[in-house]
DSSP file (Angstrom, degrees, kcal/mol; ACC not computed):
  #  RESIDUE AA STRUCTURE BP1 BP2  ACC     N-H-->O    O-->H-N    N-H-->O    O-->H-N    TCO  KAPPA ALPHA  PHI   PSI    X-CA   Y-CA   Z-CA
    1    1 A M              0   0    0      0, 0.0     2,-0.1     0, 0.0     0, 0.0   0.000 360.0 360.0 360.0 135.1   53.5  -20.4  -18.7
    2    2 A K        -     0   0    0      1,-0.1     2,-0.2     0, 0.0     0, 0.0  -0.433 360.0-108.1 -72.1 148.4   55.3  -17.6  -20.3
    3    3 A K        -     0   0    0     -2,-0.1     2,-0.5     1,-0.0    -1,-0.1  -0.546  27.3-140.3 -77.2 141.4   53.2  -15.0  -22.1
    4    4 A T        -     0   0    0     -2,-0.2     2,-0.6    83,-0.1    -1,-0.0  -0.877  14.2-169.6-103.6 126.0   53.3  -14.9  -25.9
    5    5 A V        +     0   0    0     -2,-0.5     2,-0.4    86,-0.0    -2,-0.0  -0.956   8.9 176.9-117.1 118.1   53.3  -11.7  -27.7
    6    6 A L        -     0   0    0     -2,-0.6    -2,-0.0     2,-0.0     2,-0.0  -0.917  27.8-122.3-115.0 143.9   52.8  -11.8  -31.5
    7    7 A G     >  -     0   0    0     -2,-0.4     4,-2.4     1,-0.1     5,-0.2  -0.279  36.0-102.4 -69.9 166.6   52.5   -8.8  -33.8
    8    8 A E  H  > S+     0   0    0      1,-0.2     4,-2.7     2,-0.2     5,-0.2   0.930 122.7  47.5 -59.7 -43.5   49.4   -8.5  -35.9
    9    9 A L  H  > S+     0   0    0      1,-0.2     4,-2.8     2,-0.2     5,-0.3   0.911 110.6  52.2 -63.1 -43.2   51.1   -9.8  -39.0
   10   10 A E  H  > S+     0   0    0      1,-0.2     4,-2.4     2,-0.2    -1,-0.2   0.910 111.4  47.2 -61.7 -41.4   52.6  -12.7  -37.1
   11   11 A E  H  X S+     0   0    0     -4,-2.4     4,-2.5     2,-0.2    -1,-0.2   0.940 113.4  47.8 -64.1 -46.9   49.2  -13.6  -35.8
   12   12 A L  H  X S+     0   0    0     -4,-2.7     4,-2.3    -5,-0.2    -2,-0.2   0.906 112.9  47.5 -60.1 -43.6   47.5  -13.3  -39.2
   13   13 A V  H  X S+     0   0    0     -4,-2.8     4,-2.6     2,-0.2     5,-0.2   0.929 111.5  51.3 -64.6 -46.9   50.2  -15.4  -40.9
   14   14 A L  H  X S+     0   0    0     -4,-2.4     4,-2.6    -5,-0.3    -2,-0.2   0.925 111.2  48.1 -55.9 -48.1   50.0  -18.0  -38.2
   15   15 A L  H  X S+     0   0    0     -4,-2.5     4,-2.3     2,-0.2    -1,-0.2   0.896 110.3  51.8 -64.2 -41.9   46.2  -18.2  -38.6
   16   16 A V  H  X S+     0   0    0     -4,-2.3     4,-0.6     2,-0.2    -2,-0.2   0.917 112.7  45.2 -64.6 -41.3   46.4  -18.5  -42.5
   17   17 A V  H >< S+     0   0    0     -4,-2.6     3,-0.8     1,-0.2    63,-0.3   0.911 111.8  51.8 -64.7 -43.1   48.9  -21.3  -42.2
   18   18 A A  H 3< S+     0   0    0     -4,-2.6    -2,-0.2    -5,-0.2    -1,-0.2   0.865 109.5  50.8 -57.8 -39.5   46.8  -23.0  -39.6
   19   19 A A  H 3< S+     0   0    0     -4,-2.3     2,-0.3    -5,-0.2    -1,-0.2   0.575  87.2 103.7 -79.0  -8.5   43.7  -22.8  -41.9
   20   20 A S    <<  -     0   0    0     -3,-0.8     4,-0.1    -4,-0.6    -3,-0.0  -0.527  66.4-146.0 -75.6 135.9   45.5  -24.3  -44.8
   21   21 A A  S    S+     0   0    0     -2,-0.3     2,-0.2     2,-0.1    -1,-0.1   0.761  84.5  26.6 -73.6 -22.7   44.6  -27.9  -45.6
   22   22 A E  S    S-     0   0    0      1,-0.1     2,-0.1    -5,-0.0    56,-0.1  -0.734 106.2 -71.7-127.9 174.6   48.1  -28.6  -46.8
   23   23 A D        -     0   0    0     -2,-0.2     2,-0.3    56,-0.1    56,-0.2  -0.479  59.8-154.6 -63.8 147.5   51.6  -27.2  -46.1
   24   24 A V  B     -A   78   0A   0     54,-2.2    54,-3.5    -2,-0.1     2,-0.2  -0.907  12.0-143.4-133.3 153.8   51.8  -23.8  -47.8
   25   25 A Y     >  -     0   0    0     -2,-0.3     4,-1.5    52,-0.2     5,-0.2  -0.528  40.3 -87.0-109.0-179.8   54.4  -21.5  -49.2
   26   26 A G  H  > S+     0   0    0     50,-0.4     4,-2.9     1,-0.2     5,-0.2   0.874 115.0  56.0 -59.1 -44.5   54.7  -17.7  -49.2
   27   27 A V  H  > S+     0   0    0      1,-0.2     4,-2.7     2,-0.2    -1,-0.2   0.932 110.3  43.6 -59.2 -49.5   52.6  -16.6  -52.2
   28   28 A P  H  > S+     0   0    0      0, 0.0     4,-1.9     0, 0.0    -1,-0.2   0.820 112.9  53.7 -65.5 -28.8   49.4  -18.4  -51.2
   29   29 A V  H  X S+     0   0    0     -4,-1.5     4,-2.2     2,-0.2    -2,-0.2   0.948 111.2  47.3 -61.3 -50.6   49.8  -17.1  -47.6
   30   30 A M  H  X S+     0   0    0     -4,-2.9     4,-2.5     1,-0.2     5,-0.2   0.921 112.5  48.2 -59.2 -47.0   50.1  -13.6  -49.1
   31   31 A E  H  X S+     0   0    0     -4,-2.7     4,-2.2    -5,-0.2    -1,-0.2   0.887 111.9  48.8 -64.0 -37.5   47.1  -14.0  -51.3
   32   32 A Q  H  X S+     0   0    0     -4,-1.9     4,-2.3     2,-0.2    -1,-0.2   0.843 109.8  52.6 -74.5 -32.3   45.0  -15.4  -48.5
   33   33 A L  H  X S+     0   0    0     -4,-2.2     4,-2.0     2,-0.2     6,-0.5   0.921 111.2  46.8 -64.4 -45.5   46.0  -12.5  -46.2
   34   34 A Q  H  X S+     0   0    0     -4,-2.5     4,-2.1     1,-0.2    -2,-0.2   0.907 114.7  47.3 -63.4 -41.6   45.0   -9.9  -48.9
   35   35 A Q  H  < S+     0   0    0     -4,-2.2    -2,-0.2    -5,-0.2    -1,-0.2   0.902 116.0  42.1 -64.9 -42.3   41.7  -11.7  -49.5
   36   36 A Q  H  < S+     0   0    0     -4,-2.3    -1,-0.2     1,-0.2    -2,-0.2   0.798 127.2  29.8 -77.6 -30.0   40.8  -12.1  -45.9
   37   37 A T  H  < S-     0   0    0     -4,-2.0    -2,-0.2    -5,-0.2    -3,-0.2   0.645  91.9-131.2-106.5 -18.8   41.9   -8.5  -44.7
   38   38 A G  S  < S+     0   0    0     -4,-2.1     2,-0.3    -5,-0.3    -4,-0.1   0.638  70.7 115.3  74.7   9.8   41.4   -6.5  -47.8
   39   39 A R        -     0   0    0     -6,-0.5     2,-0.4    -5,-0.2    -1,-0.3  -0.723  67.7-111.1-115.3 164.6   44.9   -5.1  -47.3
   40   40 A S        -     0   0    0     -2,-0.3     2,-0.3    -3,-0.1    -9,-0.0  -0.778  30.9-178.6-100.6 138.2   48.1   -5.3  -49.4
   41   41 A F        -     0   0    0     -2,-0.4     2,-0.3   -11,-0.1    -7,-0.1  -0.978  22.1-129.4-132.7 143.3   51.1   -7.2  -48.2
   42   42 A T     >  -     0   0    0     -2,-0.3     4,-1.9     1,-0.1     3,-0.3  -0.674  20.3-124.3 -89.4 151.5   54.5   -7.6  -49.9
   43   43 A I  H  > S+     0   0    0     -2,-0.3     4,-3.0     1,-0.2     5,-0.2   0.831 110.9  57.8 -61.2 -33.6   55.9  -11.0  -50.3
   44   44 A S  H  > S+     0   0    0      2,-0.2     4,-2.1     1,-0.2    -1,-0.2   0.858 105.9  50.0 -66.9 -32.3   59.1  -10.0  -48.6
   45   45 A A  H  > S+     0   0    0     -3,-0.3     4,-2.0     2,-0.2    -2,-0.2   0.901 112.4  47.7 -68.0 -40.9   57.1   -9.1  -45.5
   46   46 A V  H  X S+     0   0    0     -4,-1.9     4,-2.9     2,-0.2    -2,-0.2   0.928 112.5  48.4 -64.9 -46.5   55.3  -12.4  -45.6
   47   47 A H  H  X S+     0   0    0     -4,-3.0     4,-2.5     1,-0.2     5,-0.2   0.914 110.9  50.4 -60.2 -42.2   58.5  -14.4  -46.0
   48   48 A T  H  X S+     0   0    0     -4,-2.1     4,-2.0     1,-0.2    -1,-0.2   0.890 112.5  48.1 -66.3 -37.9   60.2  -12.5  -43.2
   49   49 A T  H  X S+     0   0    0     -4,-2.0     4,-2.6     2,-0.2     5,-0.2   0.921 109.5  52.1 -65.7 -45.5   57.2  -13.3  -41.0
   50   50 A L  H  X S+     0   0    0     -4,-2.9     4,-1.7     1,-0.2    -2,-0.2   0.930 112.2  45.3 -54.8 -49.4   57.1  -16.9  -41.9
   51   51 A Y  H  X S+     0   0    0     -4,-2.5     4,-2.7     1,-0.2    -1,-0.2   0.891 110.4  54.3 -62.5 -39.4   60.8  -17.3  -41.0
   52   52 A R  H  X S+     0   0    0     -4,-2.0     4,-2.0     1,-0.2    -1,-0.2   0.922 109.3  48.4 -63.8 -42.5   60.4  -15.4  -37.8
   53   53 A L  H  <>S+     0   0    0     -4,-2.6     5,-2.8     1,-0.2     6,-1.1   0.823 109.6  52.1 -69.6 -26.4   57.6  -17.8  -36.7
   54   54 A E  H ><5S+     0   0    0     -4,-1.7     3,-1.7     4,-0.2    -2,-0.2   0.931 107.3  52.1 -72.1 -44.0   59.7  -20.7  -37.6
   55   55 A E  H 3<5S+     0   0    0     -4,-2.7    -2,-0.2     1,-0.3    -1,-0.2   0.876 108.1  52.7 -56.9 -37.1   62.5  -19.3  -35.4
   56   56 A K  T 3<5S-     0   0    0     -4,-2.0    -1,-0.3    -5,-0.2    -2,-0.2   0.580 119.2-114.3 -73.4  -9.9   60.0  -19.0  -32.6
   57   57 A G  T < 5S+     0   0    0     -3,-1.7    27,-0.4    -4,-0.3    26,-0.3   0.657  87.6 113.0  86.0  18.1   59.0  -22.7  -33.1
   58   58 A Y  S   <S+     0   0    0     -5,-2.8    23,-2.1    25,-0.2     2,-0.3   0.659  79.7  28.7 -94.8 -18.3   55.5  -21.9  -34.2
   59   59 A L  E     -B   80   0A   0     -6,-1.1     2,-0.3    21,-0.2    -2,-0.2  -0.924  66.0-156.7-132.4 159.3   56.0  -23.1  -37.7
   60   60 A S  E     -B   79   0A   0     19,-2.5    19,-2.5    -2,-0.3     2,-0.3  -0.924  13.8-157.9-129.0 161.6   58.2  -25.7  -39.3
   61   61 A S  E     -B   78   0A   0     -2,-0.3     2,-0.3    17,-0.2    17,-0.2  -0.926  12.2-175.4-139.8 159.1   59.3  -25.9  -42.9
   62   62 A S  E     -B   77   0A   0     15,-1.8    15,-3.2    -2,-0.3     2,-0.7  -0.963  35.8-104.3-147.2 159.8   60.5  -28.3  -45.5
   63   63 A V  E     -B   76   0A   0     -2,-0.3    13,-0.2    13,-0.2     3,-0.1  -0.783  37.5-153.4 -94.7 122.3   61.7  -27.9  -49.1
   64   64 A G  E     -     0   0A   0     11,-3.7    11,-0.2    -2,-0.7    -1,-0.0  -0.278  32.6 -71.9 -85.7 175.8   59.1  -29.0  -51.6
   65   65 A G  E     -     0   0A   0      9,-0.2    10,-0.5     1,-0.1    -1,-0.2  -0.241  52.4 -99.5 -69.3 156.7   59.8  -30.3  -55.1
   66   66 A A  E     -B   74   0A   0      8,-0.2     2,-0.3     6,-0.1     8,-0.2  -0.465  39.0-156.4 -75.5 147.4   60.9  -28.0  -58.0
   67   67 A T    > > -     0   0    0      6,-1.0     5,-2.5    -2,-0.1     3,-1.0  -0.951  22.8-131.2-126.8 147.2   58.1  -26.9  -60.4
   68   68 A A  G > 5S+     0   0    0     -2,-0.3     3,-1.9     1,-0.3    -1,-0.1   0.871 106.9  62.5 -65.6 -36.6   58.3  -25.7  -64.0
   69   69 A E  G 3 5S+     0   0    0      1,-0.3    -1,-0.3     2,-0.1    -3,-0.0   0.727 105.8  46.9 -62.4 -20.6   56.1  -22.7  -63.2
   70   70 A R  G X 5S-     0   0    0     -3,-1.0     3,-1.2     3,-0.2    -1,-0.3   0.123 123.5-102.9-105.5  21.9   58.8  -21.4  -60.8
   71   71 A G  T < 5S-     0   0    0     -3,-1.9    -3,-0.2     1,-0.2    -2,-0.1   0.786  77.4 -53.9  65.0  27.7   61.6  -22.0  -63.3
   72   72 A G  T 3 <S+     0   0    0     -5,-2.5     2,-0.3     1,-0.3    -1,-0.2   0.472 101.7 138.0  85.5   3.3   62.7  -25.2  -61.5
   73   73 A R    <   -     0   0    0     -3,-1.2    -6,-1.0    -6,-0.4    -1,-0.3  -0.614  50.8-122.6 -82.9 145.0   63.1  -23.6  -58.2
   74   74 A S  E     - B   0  66A   0     -2,-0.3     2,-0.4    -8,-0.2    -8,-0.2  -0.389  19.6-130.3 -78.8 159.7   61.9  -25.4  -55.0
   75   75 A K  E     -     0   0A   0    -10,-0.5   -11,-3.7   -11,-0.2     2,-0.7  -0.856  10.7-130.1-105.8 145.0   59.3  -23.9  -52.6
   76   76 A R  E     - B   0  63A   0     -2,-0.4     2,-0.4   -13,-0.2   -50,-0.4  -0.877  28.7-156.9 -90.0 118.4   59.7  -23.7  -48.9
   77   77 A L  E     - B   0  62A   0    -15,-3.2   -15,-1.8    -2,-0.7     2,-0.3  -0.825   5.2-156.4-104.2 134.1   56.5  -25.2  -47.4
   78   78 A F  E     -AB  24  61A   0    -54,-3.5   -54,-2.2    -2,-0.4     2,-0.3  -0.825  10.3-176.3-112.8 149.6   55.4  -24.3  -43.9
   79   79 A S  E     - B   0  60A   0    -19,-2.5   -19,-2.5    -2,-0.3     2,-0.2  -0.972  32.7-100.8-139.5 155.1   53.2  -26.0  -41.4
   80   80 A L  E     - B   0  59A   0     -2,-0.3   -21,-0.2   -63,-0.3     2,-0.2  -0.479  35.5-148.2 -73.4 134.7   51.8  -25.2  -38.0
   81   81 A T     >  -     0   0    0    -23,-2.1     4,-2.3    -2,-0.2     5,-0.2  -0.519  29.9-102.5 -94.3 174.5   53.6  -26.9  -35.1
   82   82 A T  H  > S+     0   0    0      1,-0.2     4,-2.3     2,-0.2     5,-0.2   0.921 125.3  50.0 -59.7 -42.2   52.0  -28.0  -31.8
   83   83 A E  H  > S+     0   0    0    -26,-0.3     4,-2.2     1,-0.2    -1,-0.2   0.859 107.2  54.2 -68.6 -31.3   53.4  -24.9  -30.1
   84   84 A G  H  > S+     0   0    0    -27,-0.4     4,-2.1   -26,-0.2    -1,-0.2   0.899 109.0  49.3 -63.3 -40.9   52.0  -22.7  -32.9
   85   85 A G  H  X S+     0   0    0     -4,-2.3     4,-2.1     2,-0.2    -2,-0.2   0.910 109.9  50.7 -63.0 -42.2   48.6  -24.3  -32.2
   86   86 A K  H  X S+     0   0    0     -4,-2.3     4,-2.6     1,-0.2    -2,-0.2   0.904 109.3  51.8 -66.5 -39.6   48.9  -23.6  -28.5
   87   87 A V  H  X S+     0   0    0     -4,-2.2     4,-2.6     1,-0.2    -1,-0.2   0.910 108.7  49.6 -58.3 -43.6   49.8  -20.0  -29.1
   88   88 A L  H  X S+     0   0    0     -4,-2.1     4,-2.3     1,-0.2    -1,-0.2   0.898 111.8  48.1 -67.2 -37.5   46.8  -19.5  -31.3
   89   89 A L  H  X S+     0   0    0     -4,-2.1     4,-2.7     2,-0.2    -1,-0.2   0.925 111.1  52.3 -64.6 -44.5   44.5  -21.0  -28.7
   90   90 A E  H  X S+     0   0    0     -4,-2.6     4,-2.2     1,-0.2    -2,-0.2   0.917 111.6  45.3 -56.5 -45.8   46.1  -18.8  -26.0
   91   91 A I  H  X S+     0   0    0     -4,-2.6     4,-2.4     2,-0.2    -1,-0.2   0.873 112.3  51.4 -68.1 -35.4   45.6  -15.7  -28.1
   92   92 A Q  H  X S+     0   0    0     -4,-2.3     4,-2.8    -5,-0.2    -2,-0.2   0.934 111.8  46.7 -66.5 -42.6   41.9  -16.7  -28.9
   93   93 A R  H  X S+     0   0    0     -4,-2.7     4,-2.3     2,-0.2    -2,-0.2   0.891 111.8  51.0 -66.9 -36.6   41.1  -17.3  -25.2
   94   94 A M  H  X S+     0   0    0     -4,-2.2     4,-2.1    -5,-0.2    -1,-0.2   0.936 112.0  47.3 -65.1 -45.3   42.7  -14.0  -24.2
   95   95 A R  H  X S+     0   0    0     -4,-2.4     4,-2.7     1,-0.2     5,-0.2   0.923 111.4  51.1 -63.6 -41.3   40.7  -12.1  -26.9
   96   96 A T  H  X S+     0   0    0     -4,-2.8     4,-2.7     1,-0.2    -1,-0.2   0.925 108.3  51.1 -62.5 -39.4   37.5  -13.8  -25.8
   97   97 A R  H  X S+     0   0    0     -4,-2.3     4,-1.2     1,-0.2    -1,-0.2   0.901 111.9  48.1 -62.0 -39.4   38.1  -12.9  -22.2
   98   98 A L  H  < S+     0   0    0     -4,-2.1     4,-0.5     2,-0.2     3,-0.3   0.921 112.1  48.0 -65.7 -42.8   38.6   -9.2  -23.2
   99   99 A W  H >< S+     0   0    0     -4,-2.7     3,-1.2     1,-0.2    -2,-0.2   0.904 111.2  51.3 -64.9 -40.6   35.6   -9.1  -25.3
  100  100 A E  H 3< S+     0   0    0     -4,-2.7    -1,-0.2     1,-0.3    -2,-0.2   0.750 101.8  62.4 -64.7 -26.1   33.5  -10.7  -22.5
  101  101 A A  T 3< S+     0   0    0     -4,-1.2    -1,-0.3    -3,-0.3    -2,-0.2   0.599  80.1  97.2 -75.2 -15.1   34.8   -8.1  -20.1
  102  102 A I  S <  S-     0   0    0     -3,-1.2     2,-0.1    -4,-0.5     5,-0.0  -0.686  85.2-116.6 -80.8 125.3   33.2   -5.3  -22.1
  103  103 A P    >>  -     0   0    0      0, 0.0     4,-1.8     0, 0.0     3,-0.5  -0.346  12.4-134.0 -62.5 137.7   29.8   -4.4  -20.4
  104  104 A Q  H 3> S+     0   0    0      1,-0.2     4,-2.6     2,-0.2     5,-0.2   0.876 106.2  59.6 -59.3 -37.3   26.9   -5.0  -22.8
  105  105 A A  H 3> S+     0   0    0      1,-0.2     4,-2.2     2,-0.2    -1,-0.2   0.874 104.5  50.1 -62.3 -36.2   25.4   -1.6  -21.8
  106  106 A K  H <> S+     0   0    0     -3,-0.5     4,-1.7     2,-0.2    -1,-0.2   0.921 110.2  48.5 -68.3 -42.3   28.6    0.0  -23.1
  107  107 A L  H  <>S+     0   0    0     -4,-1.8     5,-3.6     1,-0.2    -2,-0.2   0.879 112.3  49.8 -64.7 -35.8   28.4   -1.8  -26.4
  108  108 A Q  H ><5S+     0   0    0     -4,-2.6     3,-1.6     4,-0.2    -1,-0.2   0.909 106.4  55.0 -66.5 -40.7   24.7   -0.9  -26.8
  109  109 A L  H 3<5S+     0   0    0     -4,-2.2    -1,-0.2     1,-0.3    -2,-0.2   0.867 109.4  48.7 -60.0 -34.8   25.5    2.8  -26.0
  110  110 A L  T 3<5S-     0   0    0     -4,-1.7    -1,-0.3    -5,-0.1    -2,-0.2   0.402 118.8-111.9 -85.9   4.0   28.0    2.6  -28.9
  111  111 A G  T < 5       0   0    0     -3,-1.6    -3,-0.2    -5,-0.1    -2,-0.1   0.786 360.0 360.0  74.8  25.7   25.5    1.1  -31.2
  112  112 A L      <       0   0    0     -5,-3.6    -4,-0.2    -6,-0.2    -5,-0.1   0.473 360.0 360.0-107.0 360.0   27.4   -2.2  -31.3
């Protein structure tokens, strides 16, 4: 299996989309990122990341209905693909292996 490398923002966006109960568009993804990380993200960075993840096959998208609050414009809704779910599990397993490789004595010395 080929190794997957995602940037931090790609991983975070993928996690937010995966955690969403429904298909989600850019603004709620950005808001959830800001809430969960305490950091600021621009909507353009989030949109760029969503489209990049779709190109990689980790997300799929469809156009939702137009809403009055958006001036009649449609939203592009994103959802996690099977490949996206596999990538998230692969990343989780890799991080777990790395954390488990840290000797407990070292963590104790660091006060962790």
